[in-house]
C-alpha positions in Angstrom: 0.0 0.0 0.0 2.9 2.4 0.8 4.5 1.8 -2.6 1.2 2.5 -4.4 0.7 5.7 -2.3 4.2 6.9 -3.0 4.1 6.2 -6.8 0.7 8.0 -7.1 1.8 11.0 -5.1 5.1 11.4 -7.1 3.2 11.1 -10.4 0.5 13.7 -9.5 2.8 16.0 -7.7 5.3 15.9 -10.6 8.0 15.0 -8.1 11.0 13.1 -9.5 11.1 9.5 -8.3 14.2 8.5 -6.4 16.4 5.9 -8.0 17.8 4.7 -4.7 16.1 1.4 -3.9 16.8 1.6 -0.2 15.1 5.1 0.0 12.0 3.8 -2.0 11.8 0.7 0.3 12.0 2.7 3.5 9.5 5.4 2.3 7.1 2.7 1.2 7.3 0.8 4.4 6.8 3.8 6.6 3.8 5.1 4.5 2.4 1.6 4.3 2.6 1.2 8.1 0.8 4.5 8.6 -2.0 3.7 6.1 -2.5 0.2 7.7 -2.5 1.7 11.2 -5.2 4.2 10.0 -7.2 1.3 8.4 -7.1 -0.7 11.7 -9.0 2.2 13.4 -12.0 1.4 11.3 -14.4 -0.5 13.6 -15.7 -3.0 11.0 -14.5 -5.5 8.5 -16.2 -6.9 5.4 -13.7 -9.5 4.3 -9.9 -9.5 3.9 -10.1 -9.0 0.1 -12.6 -6.1 0.3 -10.7 -4.5 3.1 -7.4 -4.7 1.1 -9.1 -3.3 -2.0 -10.6 -0.4 0.1 -7.2 0.3 1.6 -5.6 0.4 -1.9 -8.3 2.7 -3.1 -7.9 4.9 -0.1 -4.1 5.1 -0.7 -4.6 6.2 -4.3 -7.3 8.8 -3.5 -5.3 10.3 -0.6 -2.1 10.4 -2.6 -3.9 12.1 -5.5 -5.4 14.8 -3.2 -2.1 15.4 -1.5 -0.4 15.5 -4.9 -2.8 18.2 -6.1 -2.1 20.2 -2.9 1.7 19.8 -3.4 1.5 21.1 -7.0 -0.6 24.1 -6.1 -3.5 22.9 -8.4 -5.7 22.8 -5.3 -5.7 26.4 -4.3 -5.7 27.3 -0.6 -8.0 30.4 -0.2 -6.0 31.6 2.9 -2.8 31.8 0.9 -4.6 33.7 -1.9 -5.9 36.2 0.7 -2.4 36.7 2.1 -1.0 37.2 -1.4 1.5 34.4 -1.0 2.6 33.6 -4.5 5.4 31.3 -3.7 5.3 28.0 -5.5 5.9 24.7 -3.8 7.3 23.2 -7.0 11.0 22.9 -7.8 10.4 23.6 -11.5 8.6 26.7 -12.8 7.1 24.9 -15.8 5.1 22.7 -13.5 3.3 25.9 -12.3 2.9 27.2 -15.9 1.1 24.1 -17.2 -2.7 24.2 -17.4 -3.7 20.9 -15.9 -7.4 21.4 -16.7 -7.0 19.8 -20.1 -7.4 23.0 -22.0 -5.0 23.7 -24.9 -2.1 26.1 -24.6 -0.5 28.1 -27.3 3.2 28.8 -27.0 5.4 31.3 -28.9 9.1 30.7 -28.6 11.5 33.4 -29.9 15.1 32.5 -30.9 17.7 34.8 -32.6 17.0 33.3 -36.0 13.4 32.0 -35.8 10.0 32.3 -34.0 7.9 29.2 -33.4 4.2 29.6 -32.6 2.1 26.5 -31.9 0.1 24.4 -29.6 1.9 22.7 -26.7 1.7 18.9 -27.0 4.3 17.6 -24.6 6.9 19.0 -22.2 9.9 17.5 -20.4 9.3 17.0 -16.7 11.9 17.7 -14.0 13.6 20.6 -15.8 13.7 24.3 -15.3 14.3 24.8 -19.0 12.6 21.8 -20.6 12.4 20.6 -24.2 8.8 21.2 -25.4 6.9 19.6 -28.3 4.7 21.9 -30.4 2.1 20.8 -32.9 0.0 22.9 -35.4 2.8 25.3 -35.5 4.0 28.2 -37.6 7.7 29.2 -38.1 9.1 32.6 -39.1 12.8 32.6 -40.0 15.1 35.6 -39.8 18.5 36.6 -41.0 21.3 38.1 -38.8 19.7 41.5 -39.0 16.3 40.2 -37.9 14.8 40.6 -41.4 12.1 38.0 -42.2 13.5 35.6 -44.9 11.1 32.6 -44.7 7.8 31.5 -43.3 6.5 28.0 -43.0 3.0 27.1 -41.9 2.3 23.6 -40.4 -0.8 24.7 -38.5 -3.1 22.3 -40.5 -0.4 19.5 -40.8 -1.1 16.6 -38.4 2.1 14.9 -39.5 4.6 17.5 -38.1 5.9 18.2 -34.6 8.8 20.3 -33.5 10.9 19.8 -30.4 12.3 23.0 -29.0 15.0 23.6 -26.4 13.7 26.4 -24.2 17.1 27.0 -22.5 18.2 28.6 -25.8 15.2 30.8 -26.3 15.2 34.5 -26.0 11.6 34.6 -24.7 8.6 32.3 -24.4 5.0 33.6 -24.5 2.2 31.3 -23.3 -1.5 32.0 -24.3 -4.1 30.1 -22.2 -7.5 29.1 -23.5 -10.4 31.3 -22.3 -11.9 29.6 -19.2 -8.6 28.1 -18.1 -7.9 28.0 -14.4 -4.7 29.8 -15.1 -6.7 32.8 -16.4 -8.5 33.2 -13.1 -5.1 33.7 -11.3 -3.9 36.1 -13.9 -7.2 38.0 -13.9 -6.8 38.5 -10.1 -3.4 40.1 -10.7 -4.7 42.3 -13.6 -7.4 43.8 -11.3 -4.6 45.3 -9.2 -3.4 47.4 -12.2 -4.9 50.9 -12.2 -5.5 52.5 -15.6 -3.2 55.4 -16.4 
């Protein structure tokens, strides 16, 4: 049960799994002991098989909820009221991702090209990840930043491009209307007073 909890938590919280077998074993045993101790506090039992299935389901649900809390996807109203904007994540990209399933448009500027497309995948556990864009558009420039070529793959479902964000000059993210990320941004925009 402990191993199931730990794997679920690490997956949802976007935390990198340890490769140290001893650490995984100790963590799983400790968490499993705590879960089974909590389960023993329940005053009734149906059968051994049903009890074990219930404990496994409980482990996954609790790990999922704690993982959401750890990523900041489960907002704590008190922290919002106190204007605490600190992220609990090690990597900024984990906070930038819209985990509601809505599409995200990303525009990446390099010295010699601009890529504009829909985010398909991104590399986890990196502060400057490689990202995969689909339905993208490319504008190429010469050394003087004059436009020399333009390629449009926005309707081509056979093309993807992998970009290294560590070499980008700037990255612009556009969230879909109704995204949970827009609600946070709207709250910040309300602080700006018109000139």
